[in-house]
C-alpha positions in Angstrom: -225.8 66.9 -73.8 -224.3 68.5 -76.9 -223.9 65.2 -78.6 -227.6 64.4 -78.0 -228.7 67.8 -79.3 -226.5 67.3 -82.3 -227.9 63.9 -83.0 -231.5 65.1 -82.6 -230.7 67.9 -85.1 -229.3 65.5 -87.6 -232.4 63.4 -87.3 -234.6 66.4 -87.8 -232.6 67.4 -90.9 -233.2 63.9 -92.4 -236.9 64.0 -91.7 -237.1 67.5 -93.2 -235.2 66.4 -96.3 -237.5 63.4 -96.7 -240.6 65.5 -96.4 -239.3 68.1 -98.8 -238.6 65.3 -101.3 -242.3 64.2 -100.9 -243.4 67.8 -101.4 -241.4 68.5 -104.6 -241.1 65.1 -106.3 -244.4 65.4 -108.2 -243.5 68.8 -109.7 -242.7 68.4 -113.4 -240.7 71.6 -113.4 -238.5 70.3 -110.6 -238.1 66.9 -112.1 -236.8 68.4 -115.3 -233.8 69.8 -113.4 -232.5 66.3 -112.4 -231.1 64.8 -115.6 -227.5 65.4 -114.4 -225.3 64.0 -111.7 -227.1 65.7 -108.7 -230.2 63.9 -107.4 -233.3 65.3 -105.9 -232.3 63.7 -102.6 -229.0 65.5 -102.6 -230.6 68.9 -103.2 -233.2 68.3 -100.5 -230.5 67.4 -98.0 -228.7 70.6 -99.0 -231.9 72.6 -98.3 -232.4 70.9 -95.0 -228.8 71.6 -93.9 -229.2 75.2 -94.8 -232.5 75.5 -92.9 -230.7 74.2 -89.8 -227.5 76.2 -90.4 -228.4 78.8 -87.8 -229.8 76.3 -85.3 -233.3 75.0 -84.9 -235.7 77.2 -86.8 -238.5 78.5 -84.7 -241.0 78.5 -87.6 -240.6 74.8 -88.3 -243.0 72.6 -86.3 -241.6 69.4 -84.7 -241.7 66.5 -87.2 -241.9 62.8 -86.4 -240.2 60.1 -88.5 -243.4 58.3 -89.1 -244.9 61.3 -90.9 -245.0 60.4 -94.6 -246.9 63.4 -95.9 -245.6 66.3 -98.0 -245.0 69.5 -96.1 -247.5 72.3 -96.4 -246.7 74.7 -99.3 -246.0 77.5 -96.8 -243.4 75.4 -95.0 -241.7 74.5 -98.3 -241.7 78.1 -99.2 -240.0 79.1 -95.8 -237.4 76.3 -96.4 -236.7 77.5 -99.9 -236.4 81.1 -98.8 -234.1 80.3 -95.9 -231.8 78.3 -98.1 -231.9 80.9 -100.9 -231.1 83.7 -98.6 -228.0 81.9 -97.2 -226.9 80.9 -100.7 -227.3 84.4 -102.0 -224.9 85.6 -99.3 -222.5 82.8 -100.1 -222.4 83.6 -103.8 -221.9 87.3 -103.1 -219.1 86.7 -100.6 -217.4 83.6 -102.2 -218.4 83.8 -105.8 -219.0 80.1 -106.3 -221.8 77.6 -105.6 -221.8 73.9 -106.3 -224.3 72.2 -108.6 -226.6 71.3 -105.7 -226.7 74.9 -104.4 -227.4 76.2 -107.9 -230.3 73.8 -108.1 -231.7 75.0 -104.8 -231.8 78.6 -106.1 -233.4 77.4 -109.4 -236.1 75.3 -107.6 -236.8 78.2 -105.2 -237.3 80.6 -108.1 -239.6 78.2 -110.0 -241.5 77.4 -106.8 -242.0 81.1 -106.1 -243.5 81.6 -109.5 -245.9 78.6 -109.4 -247.0 78.3 -105.8 -250.5 78.8 -104.4 -250.6 79.1 -100.7 -253.8 79.6 -98.8 -254.1 81.0 -95.3 -256.5 79.9 -92.6 -259.3 81.9 -94.1 -258.9 80.2 -97.5 -257.5 83.3 -99.2 -255.0 82.5 -101.9 -251.4 83.5 -101.4 -251.4 85.1 -98.0 -249.4 88.3 -97.6 -246.4 86.7 -95.9 -246.1 84.0 -98.6 -246.6 86.6 -101.3 -243.7 88.6 -99.8 -241.5 85.6 -99.6 -242.2 84.7 -103.3 -241.4 88.3 -104.3 -238.1 88.1 -102.2 -237.2 84.8 -103.9 -237.7 86.4 -107.3 -235.6 89.4 -106.2 -232.8 87.1 -105.1 -232.9 85.4 -108.5 -232.9 88.7 -110.4 -230.0 90.2 -108.3 -227.9 87.0 -108.8 -228.5 87.2 -112.5 -227.3 90.8 -112.6 -224.3 90.0 -110.6 -223.4 86.9 -112.7 -223.8 89.0 -115.9 -221.5 91.7 -114.5 -218.9 89.1 -113.6 -219.0 87.6 -117.1 -218.7 91.0 -118.6 -215.8 91.8 -116.4 -214.1 88.5 -117.3 -214.5 89.3 -121.0 -213.1 92.8 -120.6 -210.0 91.5 -118.9 -209.2 89.3 -121.9 -209.5 92.1 -124.4 
């Protein structure tokens, strides 16, 4: 039974990565980030893996492989927040992220600044989404402070 569950989770990850790609591929800001060696597909697979890192997320609705539509903005936001939260902890604890992981944080920050999410009543940027956007911006700001302090510390060691 474990093999089957694992296989199902891998399938769900691939569907999520594909739908994330559909959601972000038309963003000019996102596309500008991909002139290097890491592709959009690689970064979306990284996000998908992080979303499923703690098991099947309860907030993610079941997805079928035949669905070829982008995700709702609120689901993209949840995915980016989940991935950013885990990467924040990883960078704090281990001090290093790979290029794909850095791109996840950059995309999440840019998305949090440009997103417009509407709730069921049509109100722009519902409270929950607004809080997630603020948290993504806080994560980015905190990482910048930590990185600056590390650079300063490295310079001082060489003096």
